[in-house]
PDBQT receptor file of N, H, CA, C and O in Angstrom, charges set to zero:
ATOM      1  N   MET A   1     -79.509  -1.380  92.251  1.00  0.00    +0.000 N 
ATOM      2  CA  MET A   1     -80.063  -0.543  91.206  1.00  0.00    +0.000 C 
ATOM      3  C   MET A   1     -80.762   0.641  91.858  1.00  0.00    +0.000 C 
ATOM      4  O   MET A   1     -81.455   0.486  92.864  1.00  0.00    +0.000 OA
ATOM      5  N   THR A   2     -80.574   1.827  91.279  1.00  0.00    +0.000 N 
ATOM      6  H   THR A   2     -80.011   1.952  90.462  1.00  0.00    +0.000 HD
ATOM      7  CA  THR A   2     -81.183   3.023  91.857  1.00  0.00    +0.000 C 
ATOM      8  C   THR A   2     -82.555   3.272  91.261  1.00  0.00    +0.000 C 
ATOM      9  O   THR A   2     -82.828   2.911  90.116  1.00  0.00    +0.000 OA
ATOM     10  N   ASP A   3     -83.397   3.884  92.042  1.00  0.00    +0.000 N 
ATOM     11  H   ASP A   3     -83.175   4.178  92.972  1.00  0.00    +0.000 HD
ATOM     12  CA  ASP A   3     -84.730   4.259  91.590  1.00  0.00    +0.000 C 
ATOM     13  C   ASP A   3     -84.585   5.422  90.607  1.00  0.00    +0.000 C 
ATOM     14  O   ASP A   3     -83.973   6.434  90.949  1.00  0.00    +0.000 OA
ATOM     15  N   SER A   4     -85.121   5.304  89.421  1.00  0.00    +0.000 N 
ATOM     16  H   SER A   4     -85.618   4.482  89.143  1.00  0.00    +0.000 HD
ATOM     17  CA  SER A   4     -84.960   6.337  88.392  1.00  0.00    +0.000 C 
ATOM     18  C   SER A   4     -85.675   7.637  88.740  1.00  0.00    +0.000 C 
ATOM     19  O   SER A   4     -85.429   8.661  88.103  1.00  0.00    +0.000 OA
ATOM     20  N   ASN A   5     -86.557   7.612  89.742  1.00  0.00    +0.000 N 
ATOM     21  H   ASN A   5     -86.756   6.780  90.259  1.00  0.00    +0.000 HD
ATOM     22  CA  ASN A   5     -87.261   8.819  90.153  1.00  0.00    +0.000 C 
ATOM     23  C   ASN A   5     -86.483   9.644  91.161  1.00  0.00    +0.000 C 
ATOM     24  O   ASN A   5     -86.866  10.774  91.463  1.00  0.00    +0.000 OA
ATOM     25  N   LYS A   6     -85.385   9.089  91.691  1.00  0.00    +0.000 N 
ATOM     26  H   LYS A   6     -85.074   8.171  91.446  1.00  0.00    +0.000 HD
ATOM     27  CA  LYS A   6     -84.595   9.792  92.693  1.00  0.00    +0.000 C 
ATOM     28  C   LYS A   6     -83.284  10.266  92.068  1.00  0.00    +0.000 C 
ATOM     29  O   LYS A   6     -82.613   9.525  91.350  1.00  0.00    +0.000 OA
ATOM     30  N   LEU A   7     -82.944  11.505  92.358  1.00  0.00    +0.000 N 
ATOM     31  H   LEU A   7     -83.490  12.107  92.941  1.00  0.00    +0.000 HD
ATOM     32  CA  LEU A   7     -81.663  12.038  91.904  1.00  0.00    +0.000 C 
ATOM     33  C   LEU A   7     -80.669  11.946  93.038  1.00  0.00    +0.000 C 
ATOM     34  O   LEU A   7     -80.966  12.345  94.164  1.00  0.00    +0.000 OA
ATOM     35  N   GLU A   8     -79.496  11.424  92.751  1.00  0.00    +0.000 N 
ATOM     36  H   GLU A   8     -79.255  11.100  91.836  1.00  0.00    +0.000 HD
ATOM     37  CA  GLU A   8     -78.449  11.354  93.755  1.00  0.00    +0.000 C 
ATOM     38  C   GLU A   8     -77.648  12.638  93.705  1.00  0.00    +0.000 C 
ATOM     39  O   GLU A   8     -77.328  13.123  92.620  1.00  0.00    +0.000 OA
ATOM     40  N   PRO A   9     -77.314  13.203  94.867  1.00  0.00    +0.000 N 
ATOM     41  CA  PRO A   9     -76.529  14.437  94.857  1.00  0.00    +0.000 C 
ATOM     42  C   PRO A   9     -75.141  14.191  94.290  1.00  0.00    +0.000 C 
ATOM     43  O   PRO A   9     -74.489  13.198  94.612  1.00  0.00    +0.000 OA
ATOM     44  N   ILE A  10     -74.711  15.090  93.461  1.00  0.00    +0.000 N 
ATOM     45  H   ILE A  10     -75.240  15.897  93.199  1.00  0.00    +0.000 HD
ATOM     46  CA  ILE A  10     -73.374  15.021  92.859  1.00  0.00    +0.000 C 
ATOM     47  C   ILE A  10     -72.583  16.206  93.386  1.00  0.00    +0.000 C 
ATOM     48  O   ILE A  10     -73.026  17.348  93.264  1.00  0.00    +0.000 OA
ATOM     49  N   PRO A  11     -71.420  15.952  93.969  1.00  0.00    +0.000 N 
ATOM     50  CA  PRO A  11     -70.642  17.078  94.475  1.00  0.00    +0.000 C 
ATOM     51  C   PRO A  11     -70.271  18.015  93.334  1.00  0.00    +0.000 C 
ATOM     52  O   PRO A  11     -69.837  17.574  92.269  1.00  0.00    +0.000 OA
ATOM     53  N   SER A  12     -70.444  19.288  93.564  1.00  0.00    +0.000 N 
ATOM     54  H   SER A  12     -70.796  19.646  94.429  1.00  0.00    +0.000 HD
ATOM     55  CA  SER A  12     -70.168  20.263  92.530  1.00  0.00    +0.000 C 
ATOM     56  C   SER A  12     -68.669  20.486  92.379  1.00  0.00    +0.000 C 
ATOM     57  O   SER A  12     -67.953  20.668  93.364  1.00  0.00    +0.000 OA
ATOM     58  N   ASP A  13     -68.209  20.470  91.150  1.00  0.00    +0.000 N 
ATOM     59  H   ASP A  13     -68.790  20.322  90.349  1.00  0.00    +0.000 HD
ATOM     60  CA  ASP A  13     -66.814  20.773  90.858  1.00  0.00    +0.000 C 
ATOM     61  C   ASP A  13     -66.605  22.272  90.727  1.00  0.00    +0.000 C 
ATOM     62  O   ASP A  13     -65.469  22.742  90.656  1.00  0.00    +0.000 OA
ATOM     63  N   VAL A  14     -67.697  23.021  90.696  1.00  0.00    +0.000 N 
ATOM     64  H   VAL A  14     -68.620  22.640  90.753  1.00  0.00    +0.000 HD
ATOM     65  CA  VAL A  14     -67.626  24.472  90.566  1.00  0.00    +0.000 C 
ATOM     66  C   VAL A  14     -68.244  25.100  91.809  1.00  0.00    +0.000 C 
ATOM     67  O   VAL A  14     -69.381  24.804  92.175  1.00  0.00    +0.000 OA
ATOM     68  N   LEU A  15     -67.477  25.964  92.444  1.00  0.00    +0.000 N 
ATOM     69  H   LEU A  15     -66.553  26.204  92.147  1.00  0.00    +0.000 HD
ATOM     70  CA  LEU A  15     -67.915  26.630  93.662  1.00  0.00    +0.000 C 
ATOM     71  C   LEU A  15     -68.247  28.078  93.371  1.00  0.00    +0.000 C 
ATOM     72  O   LEU A  15     -67.648  28.698  92.492  1.00  0.00    +0.000 OA
ATOM     73  N   ASP A  16     -69.207  28.615  94.112  1.00  0.00    +0.000 N 
ATOM     74  H   ASP A  16     -69.693  28.111  94.826  1.00  0.00    +0.000 HD
ATOM     75  CA  ASP A  16     -69.460  30.050  94.033  1.00  0.00    +0.000 C 
ATOM     76  C   ASP A  16     -68.814  30.711  95.257  1.00  0.00    +0.000 C 
ATOM     77  O   ASP A  16     -68.180  30.034  96.066  1.00  0.00    +0.000 OA
ATOM     78  N   VAL A  17     -68.974  32.017  95.390  1.00  0.00    +0.000 N 
ATOM     79  H   VAL A  17     -69.489  32.567  94.732  1.00  0.00    +0.000 HD
ATOM     80  CA  VAL A  17     -68.346  32.756  96.487  1.00  0.00    +0.000 C 
ATOM     81  C   VAL A  17     -68.788  32.211  97.836  1.00  0.00    +0.000 C 
ATOM     82  O   VAL A  17     -67.969  32.021  98.736  1.00  0.00    +0.000 OA
ATOM     83  N   SER A  18     -70.072  31.963  97.970  1.00  0.00    +0.000 N 
ATOM     84  H   SER A  18     -70.737  32.118  97.239  1.00  0.00    +0.000 HD
ATOM     85  CA  SER A  18     -70.607  31.464  99.239  1.00  0.00    +0.000 C 
ATOM     86  C   SER A  18     -70.039  30.094  99.592  1.00  0.00    +0.000 C 
ATOM     87  O   SER A  18     -69.662  29.850 100.738  1.00  0.00    +0.000 OA
ATOM     88  N   ASP A  19     -69.978  29.198  98.602  1.00  0.00    +0.000 N 
ATOM     89  H   ASP A  19     -70.284  29.397  97.671  1.00  0.00    +0.000 HD
ATOM     90  CA  ASP A  19     -69.418  27.864  98.824  1.00  0.00    +0.000 C 
ATOM     91  C   ASP A  19     -67.970  27.959  99.293  1.00  0.00    +0.000 C 
ATOM     92  O   ASP A  19     -67.570  27.306 100.257  1.00  0.00    +0.000 OA
ATOM     93  N   LEU A  20     -67.190  28.789  98.589  1.00  0.00    +0.000 N 
ATOM     94  H   LEU A  20     -67.516  29.320  97.806  1.00  0.00    +0.000 HD
ATOM     95  CA  LEU A  20     -65.772  28.895  98.912  1.00  0.00    +0.000 C 
ATOM     96  C   LEU A  20     -65.561  29.576 100.260  1.00  0.00    +0.000 C 
ATOM     97  O   LEU A  20     -64.672  29.188 101.018  1.00  0.00    +0.000 OA
ATOM     98  N   ALA A  21     -66.366  30.582 100.562  1.00  0.00    +0.000 N 
ATOM     99  H   ALA A  21     -67.089  30.897  99.946  1.00  0.00    +0.000 HD
ATOM    100  CA  ALA A  21     -66.259  31.250 101.865  1.00  0.00    +0.000 C 
ATOM    101  C   ALA A  21     -66.516  30.251 102.992  1.00  0.00    +0.000 C 
ATOM    102  O   ALA A  21     -65.806  30.249 103.997  1.00  0.00    +0.000 OA
ATOM    103  N   THR A  22     -67.518  29.415 102.825  1.00  0.00    +0.000 N 
ATOM    104  H   THR A  22     -68.095  29.417 102.009  1.00  0.00    +0.000 HD
ATOM    105  CA  THR A  22     -67.817  28.393 103.826  1.00  0.00    +0.000 C 
ATOM    106  C   THR A  22     -66.666  27.406 103.934  1.00  0.00    +0.000 C 
ATOM    107  O   THR A  22     -66.251  27.053 105.038  1.00  0.00    +0.000 OA
ATOM    108  N   MET A  23     -66.155  26.965 102.814  1.00  0.00    +0.000 N 
ATOM    109  H   MET A  23     -66.492  27.252 101.917  1.00  0.00    +0.000 HD
ATOM    110  CA  MET A  23     -65.061  26.000 102.789  1.00  0.00    +0.000 C 
ATOM    111  C   MET A  23     -63.809  26.557 103.474  1.00  0.00    +0.000 C 
ATOM    112  O   MET A  23     -63.148  25.850 104.235  1.00  0.00    +0.000 OA
ATOM    113  N   LEU A  24     -63.486  27.827 103.203  1.00  0.00    +0.000 N 
ATOM    114  H   LEU A  24     -64.022  28.402 102.585  1.00  0.00    +0.000 HD
ATOM    115  CA  LEU A  24     -62.281  28.439 103.752  1.00  0.00    +0.000 C 
ATOM    116  C   LEU A  24     -62.510  29.084 105.120  1.00  0.00    +0.000 C 
ATOM    117  O   LEU A  24     -61.566  29.494 105.796  1.00  0.00    +0.000 OA
ATOM    118  N   ARG A  25     -63.779  29.163 105.510  1.00  0.00    +0.000 N 
ATOM    119  H   ARG A  25     -64.546  28.830 104.961  1.00  0.00    +0.000 HD
ATOM    120  CA  ARG A  25     -64.172  29.788 106.778  1.00  0.00    +0.000 C 
ATOM    121  C   ARG A  25     -63.730  31.250 106.840  1.00  0.00    +0.000 C 
ATOM    122  O   ARG A  25     -63.169  31.717 107.832  1.00  0.00    +0.000 OA
ATOM    123  N   ILE A  26     -64.004  31.945 105.747  1.00  0.00    +0.000 N 
ATOM    124  H   ILE A  26     -64.460  31.566 104.942  1.00  0.00    +0.000 HD
ATOM    125  CA  ILE A  26     -63.744  33.377 105.676  1.00  0.00    +0.000 C 
ATOM    126  C   ILE A  26     -64.992  34.067 105.138  1.00  0.00    +0.000 C 
ATOM    127  O   ILE A  26     -65.896  33.410 104.621  1.00  0.00    +0.000 OA
ATOM    128  N   HIS A  27     -65.041  35.364 105.257  1.00  0.00    +0.000 N 
ATOM    129  H   HIS A  27     -64.307  35.898 105.677  1.00  0.00    +0.000 HD
ATOM    130  CA  HIS A  27     -66.199  36.147 104.820  1.00  0.00    +0.000 C 
ATOM    131  C   HIS A  27     -66.272  36.170 103.291  1.00  0.00    +0.000 C 
ATOM    132  O   HIS A  27     -65.232  36.238 102.636  1.00  0.00    +0.000 OA
ATOM    133  N   PRO A  28     -67.460  36.117 102.713  1.00  0.00    +0.000 N 
ATOM    134  CA  PRO A  28     -67.603  36.175 101.255  1.00  0.00    +0.000 C 
ATOM    135  C   PRO A  28     -66.953  37.417 100.627  1.00  0.00    +0.000 C 
ATOM    136  O   PRO A  28     -66.429  37.343  99.516  1.00  0.00    +0.000 OA
ATOM    137  N   VAL A  29     -66.983  38.538 101.320  1.00  0.00    +0.000 N 
ATOM    138  H   VAL A  29     -67.409  38.599 102.223  1.00  0.00    +0.000 HD
ATOM    139  CA  VAL A  29     -66.337  39.746 100.788  1.00  0.00    +0.000 C 
ATOM    140  C   VAL A  29     -64.831  39.510 100.657  1.00  0.00    +0.000 C 
ATOM    141  O   VAL A  29     -64.212  39.959  99.692  1.00  0.00    +0.000 OA
ATOM    142  N   THR A  30     -64.251  38.815 101.614  1.00  0.00    +0.000 N 
ATOM    143  H   THR A  30     -64.753  38.450 102.398  1.00  0.00    +0.000 HD
ATOM    144  CA  THR A  30     -62.820  38.495 101.559  1.00  0.00    +0.000 C 
ATOM    145  C   THR A  30     -62.518  37.612 100.356  1.00  0.00    +0.000 C 
ATOM    146  O   THR A  30     -61.505  37.798  99.682  1.00  0.00    +0.000 OA
ATOM    147  N   VAL A  31     -63.400  36.647 100.087  1.00  0.00    +0.000 N 
ATOM    148  H   VAL A  31     -64.223  36.496 100.635  1.00  0.00    +0.000 HD
ATOM    149  CA  VAL A  31     -63.226  35.783  98.912  1.00  0.00    +0.000 C 
ATOM    150  C   VAL A  31     -63.224  36.636  97.648  1.00  0.00    +0.000 C 
ATOM    151  O   VAL A  31     -62.346  36.482  96.800  1.00  0.00    +0.000 OA
ATOM    152  N   ARG A  32     -64.195  37.531  97.517  1.00  0.00    +0.000 N 
ATOM    153  H   ARG A  32     -64.908  37.656  98.207  1.00  0.00    +0.000 HD
ATOM    154  CA  ARG A  32     -64.276  38.389  96.324  1.00  0.00    +0.000 C 
ATOM    155  C   ARG A  32     -63.030  39.251  96.163  1.00  0.00    +0.000 C 
ATOM    156  O   ARG A  32     -62.484  39.360  95.065  1.00  0.00    +0.000 OA
ATOM    157  N   LEU A  33     -62.586  39.859  97.248  1.00  0.00    +0.000 N 
ATOM    158  H   LEU A  33     -63.030  39.771  98.140  1.00  0.00    +0.000 HD
ATOM    159  CA  LEU A  33     -61.407  40.733  97.192  1.00  0.00    +0.000 C 
ATOM    160  C   LEU A  33     -60.152  39.950  96.808  1.00  0.00    +0.000 C 
ATOM    161  O   LEU A  33     -59.366  40.397  95.973  1.00  0.00    +0.000 OA
ATOM    162  N   LYS A  34     -59.972  38.790  97.417  1.00  0.00    +0.000 N 
ATOM    163  H   LYS A  34     -60.610  38.427  98.095  1.00  0.00    +0.000 HD
ATOM    164  CA  LYS A  34     -58.786  37.976  97.121  1.00  0.00    +0.000 C 
ATOM    165  C   LYS A  34     -58.838  37.403  95.702  1.00  0.00    +0.000 C 
ATOM    166  O   LYS A  34     -57.802  37.269  95.050  1.00  0.00    +0.000 OA
ATOM    167  N   ALA A  35     -60.017  37.072  95.230  1.00  0.00    +0.000 N 
ATOM    168  H   ALA A  35     -60.859  37.182  95.759  1.00  0.00    +0.000 HD
ATOM    169  CA  ALA A  35     -60.153  36.584  93.850  1.00  0.00    +0.000 C 
ATOM    170  C   ALA A  35     -59.861  37.716  92.869  1.00  0.00    +0.000 C 
ATOM    171  O   ALA A  35     -59.159  37.518  91.877  1.00  0.00    +0.000 OA
ATOM    172  N   ALA A  36     -60.397  38.896  93.147  1.00  0.00    +0.000 N 
ATOM    173  H   ALA A  36     -60.966  39.057  93.952  1.00  0.00    +0.000 HD
ATOM    174  CA  ALA A  36     -60.176  40.040  92.248  1.00  0.00    +0.000 C 
ATOM    175  C   ALA A  36     -58.706  40.438  92.185  1.00  0.00    +0.000 C 
ATOM    176  O   ALA A  36     -58.235  40.913  91.152  1.00  0.00    +0.000 OA
ATOM    177  N   SER A  37     -57.980  40.248  93.281  1.00  0.00    +0.000 N 
ATOM    178  H   SER A  37     -58.362  39.862  94.120  1.00  0.00    +0.000 HD
ATOM    179  CA  SER A  37     -56.557  40.606  93.298  1.00  0.00    +0.000 C 
ATOM    180  C   SER A  37     -55.670  39.476  92.779  1.00  0.00    +0.000 C 
ATOM    181  O   SER A  37     -54.463  39.658  92.622  1.00  0.00    +0.000 OA
ATOM    182  N   GLY A  38     -56.261  38.310  92.511  1.00  0.00    +0.000 N 
ATOM    183  H   GLY A  38     -57.242  38.162  92.638  1.00  0.00    +0.000 HD
ATOM    184  CA  GLY A  38     -55.492  37.177  91.998  1.00  0.00    +0.000 C 
ATOM    185  C   GLY A  38     -54.924  36.288  93.079  1.00  0.00    +0.000 C 
ATOM    186  O   GLY A  38     -54.202  35.337  92.779  1.00  0.00    +0.000 OA
ATOM    187  N   GLU A  39     -55.233  36.577  94.336  1.00  0.00    +0.000 N 
ATOM    188  H   GLU A  39     -55.818  37.349  94.581  1.00  0.00    +0.000 HD
ATOM    189  CA  GLU A  39     -54.722  35.749  95.436  1.00  0.00    +0.000 C 
ATOM    190  C   GLU A  39     -55.387  34.382  95.487  1.00  0.00    +0.000 C 
ATOM    191  O   GLU A  39     -54.762  33.394  95.875  1.00  0.00    +0.000 OA
ATOM    192  N   ILE A  40     -56.652  34.328  95.096  1.00  0.00    +0.000 N 
ATOM    193  H   ILE A  40     -57.159  35.131  94.781  1.00  0.00    +0.000 HD
ATOM    194  CA  ILE A  40     -57.396  33.063  95.032  1.00  0.00    +0.000 C 
ATOM    195  C   ILE A  40     -57.703  32.807  93.566  1.00  0.00    +0.000 C 
ATOM    196  O   ILE A  40     -58.230  33.686  92.885  1.00  0.00    +0.000 OA
ATOM    197  N   PRO A  41     -57.377  31.596  93.060  1.00  0.00    +0.000 N 
ATOM    198  CA  PRO A  41     -57.656  31.308  91.656  1.00  0.00    +0.000 C 
ATOM    199  C   PRO A  41     -59.147  31.168  91.382  1.00  0.00    +0.000 C 
ATOM    200  O   PRO A  41     -59.842  30.394  92.040  1.00  0.00    +0.000 OA
ATOM    201  N   GLY A  42     -59.619  31.915  90.417  1.00  0.00    +0.000 N 
ATOM    202  H   GLY A  42     -59.054  32.544  89.882  1.00  0.00    +0.000 HD
ATOM    203  CA  GLY A  42     -61.025  31.852  90.055  1.00  0.00    +0.000 C 
ATOM    204  C   GLY A  42     -61.284  32.583  88.753  1.00  0.00    +0.000 C 
ATOM    205  O   GLY A  42     -60.379  33.181  88.171  1.00  0.00    +0.000 OA
ATOM    206  N   ARG A  43     -62.512  32.529  88.309  1.00  0.00    +0.000 N 
ATOM    207  H   ARG A  43     -63.247  32.044  88.783  1.00  0.00    +0.000 HD
ATOM    208  CA  ARG A  43     -62.927  33.203  87.077  1.00  0.00    +0.000 C 
ATOM    209  C   ARG A  43     -64.157  34.049  87.371  1.00  0.00    +0.000 C 
ATOM    210  O   ARG A  43     -65.077  33.621  88.067  1.00  0.00    +0.000 OA
ATOM    211  N   GLN A  44     -64.150  35.248  86.829  1.00  0.00    +0.000 N 
ATOM    212  H   GLN A  44     -63.402  35.596  86.264  1.00  0.00    +0.000 HD
ATOM    213  CA  GLN A  44     -65.326  36.087  86.950  1.00  0.00    +0.000 C 
ATOM    214  C   GLN A  44     -66.135  35.963  85.667  1.00  0.00    +0.000 C 
ATOM    215  O   GLN A  44     -65.626  36.204  84.573  1.00  0.00    +0.000 OA
ATOM    216  N   ILE A  45     -67.376  35.592  85.810  1.00  0.00    +0.000 N 
ATOM    217  H   ILE A  45     -67.790  35.396  86.699  1.00  0.00    +0.000 HD
ATOM    218  CA  ILE A  45     -68.291  35.446  84.685  1.00  0.00    +0.000 C 
ATOM    219  C   ILE A  45     -69.394  36.469  84.910  1.00  0.00    +0.000 C 
ATOM    220  O   ILE A  45     -70.247  36.299  85.781  1.00  0.00    +0.000 OA
ATOM    221  N   GLY A  46     -69.367  37.519  84.125  1.00  0.00    +0.000 N 
ATOM    222  H   GLY A  46     -68.674  37.658  83.418  1.00  0.00    +0.000 HD
ATOM    223  CA  GLY A  46     -70.272  38.635  84.388  1.00  0.00    +0.000 C 
ATOM    224  C   GLY A  46     -69.857  39.274  85.693  1.00  0.00    +0.000 C 
ATOM    225  O   GLY A  46     -68.713  39.703  85.840  1.00  0.00    +0.000 OA
ATOM    226  N   ASN A  47     -70.770  39.342  86.640  1.00  0.00    +0.000 N 
ATOM    227  H   ASN A  47     -71.700  38.993  86.520  1.00  0.00    +0.000 HD
ATOM    228  CA  ASN A  47     -70.416  39.890  87.945  1.00  0.00    +0.000 C 
ATOM    229  C   ASN A  47     -70.312  38.812  89.014  1.00  0.00    +0.000 C 
ATOM    230  O   ASN A  47     -70.284  39.116  90.207  1.00  0.00    +0.000 OA
ATOM    231  N   ARG A  48     -70.254  37.555  88.592  1.00  0.00    +0.000 N 
ATOM    232  H   ARG A  48     -70.277  37.307  87.623  1.00  0.00    +0.000 HD
ATOM    233  CA  ARG A  48     -70.190  36.436  89.534  1.00  0.00    +0.000 C 
ATOM    234  C   ARG A  48     -68.861  35.707  89.431  1.00  0.00    +0.000 C 
ATOM    235  O   ARG A  48     -68.332  35.504  88.338  1.00  0.00    +0.000 OA
ATOM    236  N   TRP A  49     -68.335  35.320  90.569  1.00  0.00    +0.000 N 
ATOM    237  H   TRP A  49     -68.765  35.484  91.457  1.00  0.00    +0.000 HD
ATOM    238  CA  TRP A  49     -67.101  34.549  90.618  1.00  0.00    +0.000 C 
ATOM    239  C   TRP A  49     -67.411  33.061  90.692  1.00  0.00    +0.000 C 
ATOM    240  O   TRP A  49     -68.362  32.641  91.350  1.00  0.00    +0.000 OA
ATOM    241  N   ARG A  50     -66.594  32.278  90.007  1.00  0.00    +0.000 N 
ATOM    242  H   ARG A  50     -65.821  32.620  89.472  1.00  0.00    +0.000 HD
ATOM    243  CA  ARG A  50     -66.688  30.815  90.050  1.00  0.00    +0.000 C 
ATOM    244  C   ARG A  50     -65.285  30.261  90.282  1.00  0.00    +0.000 C 
ATOM    245  O   ARG A  50     -64.293  30.816  89.811  1.00  0.00    +0.000 OA
ATOM    246  N   PHE A  51     -65.230  29.152  91.020  1.00  0.00    +0.000 N 
ATOM    247  H   PHE A  51     -66.036  28.701  91.403  1.00  0.00    +0.000 HD
ATOM    248  CA  PHE A  51     -63.957  28.563  91.420  1.00  0.00    +0.000 C 
ATOM    249  C   PHE A  51     -63.983  27.063  91.174  1.00  0.00    +0.000 C 
ATOM    250  O   PHE A  51     -64.974  26.393  91.466  1.00  0.00    +0.000 OA
ATOM    251  N   SER A  52     -62.900  26.547  90.640  1.00  0.00    +0.000 N 
ATOM    252  H   SER A  52     -62.095  27.091  90.403  1.00  0.00    +0.000 HD
ATOM    253  CA  SER A  52     -62.757  25.112  90.430  1.00  0.00    +0.000 C 
ATOM    254  C   SER A  52     -62.349  24.469  91.755  1.00  0.00    +0.000 C 
ATOM    255  O   SER A  52     -61.336  24.843  92.345  1.00  0.00    +0.000 OA
ATOM    256  N   ARG A  53     -63.138  23.507  92.217  1.00  0.00    +0.000 N 
ATOM    257  H   ARG A  53     -63.961  23.204  91.738  1.00  0.00    +0.000 HD
ATOM    258  CA  ARG A  53     -62.804  22.814  93.471  1.00  0.00    +0.000 C 
ATOM    259  C   ARG A  53     -61.402  22.206  93.375  1.00  0.00    +0.000 C 
ATOM    260  O   ARG A  53     -60.624  22.289  94.325  1.00  0.00    +0.000 OA
ATOM    261  N   LYS A  54     -61.082  21.600  92.240  1.00  0.00    +0.000 N 
ATOM    262  H   LYS A  54     -61.714  21.532  91.468  1.00  0.00    +0.000 HD
ATOM    263  CA  LYS A  54     -59.771  20.969  92.062  1.00  0.00    +0.000 C 
ATOM    264  C   LYS A  54     -58.658  22.013  92.161  1.00  0.00    +0.000 C 
ATOM    265  O   LYS A  54     -57.655  21.789  92.839  1.00  0.00    +0.000 OA
ATOM    266  N   ARG A  55     -58.832  23.137  91.495  1.00  0.00    +0.000 N 
ATOM    267  H   ARG A  55     -59.647  23.319  90.945  1.00  0.00    +0.000 HD
ATOM    268  CA  ARG A  55     -57.813  24.193  91.510  1.00  0.00    +0.000 C 
ATOM    269  C   ARG A  55     -57.665  24.798  92.903  1.00  0.00    +0.000 C 
ATOM    270  O   ARG A  55     -56.553  25.122  93.320  1.00  0.00    +0.000 OA
ATOM    271  N   ILE A  56     -58.762  24.953  93.619  1.00  0.00    +0.000 N 
ATOM    272  H   ILE A  56     -59.666  24.690  93.280  1.00  0.00    +0.000 HD
ATOM    273  CA  ILE A  56     -58.700  25.469  94.987  1.00  0.00    +0.000 C 
ATOM    274  C   ILE A  56     -57.939  24.497  95.881  1.00  0.00    +0.000 C 
ATOM    275  O   ILE A  56     -57.128  24.923  96.703  1.00  0.00    +0.000 OA
ATOM    276  N   MET A  57     -58.187  23.209  95.734  1.00  0.00    +0.000 N 
ATOM    277  H   MET A  57     -58.846  22.863  95.066  1.00  0.00    +0.000 HD
ATOM    278  CA  MET A  57     -57.477  22.220  96.539  1.00  0.00    +0.000 C 
ATOM    279  C   MET A  57     -55.980  22.235  96.223  1.00  0.00    +0.000 C 
ATOM    280  O   MET A  57     -55.155  22.091  97.125  1.00  0.00    +0.000 OA
ATOM    281  N   GLU A  58     -55.629  22.406  94.954  1.00  0.00    +0.000 N 
ATOM    282  H   GLU A  58     -56.299  22.523  94.221  1.00  0.00    +0.000 HD
ATOM    283  CA  GLU A  58     -54.215  22.525  94.576  1.00  0.00    +0.000 C 
ATOM    284  C   GLU A  58     -53.601  23.782  95.185  1.00  0.00    +0.000 C 
ATOM    285  O   GLU A  58     -52.485  23.754  95.703  1.00  0.00    +0.000 OA
ATOM    286  N   TRP A  59     -54.342  24.877  95.114  1.00  0.00    +0.000 N 
ATOM    287  H   TRP A  59     -55.249  24.900  94.693  1.00  0.00    +0.000 HD
ATOM    288  CA  TRP A  59     -53.882  26.145  95.667  1.00  0.00    +0.000 C 
ATOM    289  C   TRP A  59     -53.649  26.037  97.176  1.00  0.00    +0.000 C 
ATOM    290  O   TRP A  59     -52.658  26.550  97.697  1.00  0.00    +0.000 OA
ATOM    291  N   LEU A  60     -54.559  25.373  97.862  1.00  0.00    +0.000 N 
ATOM    292  H   LEU A  60     -55.363  24.956  97.439  1.00  0.00    +0.000 HD
ATOM    293  CA  LEU A  60     -54.402  25.198  99.308  1.00  0.00    +0.000 C 
ATOM    294  C   LEU A  60     -53.201  24.324  99.643  1.00  0.00    +0.000 C 
ATOM    295  O   LEU A  60     -52.526  24.551 100.647  1.00  0.00    +0.000 OA
ATOM    296  N   ALA A  61     -52.935  23.328  98.806  1.00  0.00    +0.000 N 
ATOM    297  H   ALA A  61     -53.484  23.145  97.991  1.00  0.00    +0.000 HD
ATOM    298  CA  ALA A  61     -51.801  22.428  99.041  1.00  0.00    +0.000 C 
ATOM    299  C   ALA A  61     -50.458  23.106  98.772  1.00  0.00    +0.000 C 
ATOM    300  O   ALA A  61     -49.423  22.669  99.277  1.00  0.00    +0.000 OA
ATOM    301  N   ASP A  62     -50.481  24.165  97.980  1.00  0.00    +0.000 N 
ATOM    302  H   ASP A  62     -51.322  24.520  97.570  1.00  0.00    +0.000 HD
ATOM    303  CA  ASP A  62     -49.264  24.908  97.641  1.00  0.00    +0.000 C 
ATOM    304  C   ASP A  62     -48.858  25.735  98.862  1.00  0.00    +0.000 C 
ATOM    305  O   ASP A  62     -49.630  26.571  99.330  1.00  0.00    +0.000 OA
ATOM    306  N   SER A  63     -47.681  25.509  99.363  1.00  0.00    +0.000 N 
ATOM    307  H   SER A  63     -47.054  24.829  98.983  1.00  0.00    +0.000 HD
ATOM    308  CA  SER A  63     -47.233  26.211 100.569  1.00  0.00    +0.000 C 
ATOM    309  C   SER A  63     -47.156  27.711 100.384  1.00  0.00    +0.000 C 
ATOM    310  O   SER A  63     -47.195  28.449 101.368  1.00  0.00    +0.000 OA
ATOM    311  N   ARG A  64     -47.048  28.193  99.134  1.00  0.00    +0.000 N 
ATOM    312  H   ARG A  64     -47.017  27.593  98.335  1.00  0.00    +0.000 HD
ATOM    313  CA  ARG A  64     -46.978  29.621  98.892  1.00  0.00    +0.000 C 
ATOM    314  C   ARG A  64     -48.350  30.289  99.015  1.00  0.00    +0.000 C 
ATOM    315  O   ARG A  64     -48.436  31.515  99.065  1.00  0.00    +0.000 OA
ATOM    316  N   ALA A  65     -49.407  29.501  99.063  1.00  0.00    +0.000 N 
ATOM    317  H   ALA A  65     -49.337  28.504  99.023  1.00  0.00    +0.000 HD
ATOM    318  CA  ALA A  65     -50.756  30.060  99.145  1.00  0.00    +0.000 C 
ATOM    319  C   ALA A  65     -51.059  30.604 100.535  1.00  0.00    +0.000 C 
ATOM    320  O   ALA A  65     -51.971  31.411 100.709  1.00  0.00    +0.000 OA
ATOM    321  N   ILE A  66     -50.305  30.166 101.499  1.00  0.00    +0.000 N 
ATOM    322  H   ILE A  66     -49.564  29.510 101.357  1.00  0.00    +0.000 HD
ATOM    323  CA  ILE A  66     -50.595  30.558 102.887  1.00  0.00    +0.000 C 
ATOM    324  C   ILE A  66     -49.774  31.763 103.297  1.00  0.00    +0.000 C 
ATOM    325  O   ILE A  66     -49.888  32.231 104.430  1.00  0.00    +0.000 OA
TER     326      ILE A  66
């Protein structure tokens, strides 16, 4: 049983530019440029980009993504 006063970390299903840049080991500006051009699947909400971890993993598994 877990202590109700402690929160367990939950892996985020939504990544921001910084998260994705770290994951892909590329510069955040590159992430923004590739997302804006449609090369990386993502959604722009206002002036911020968000990425689905599941969709990114599918994109990486797709041989055409490379």
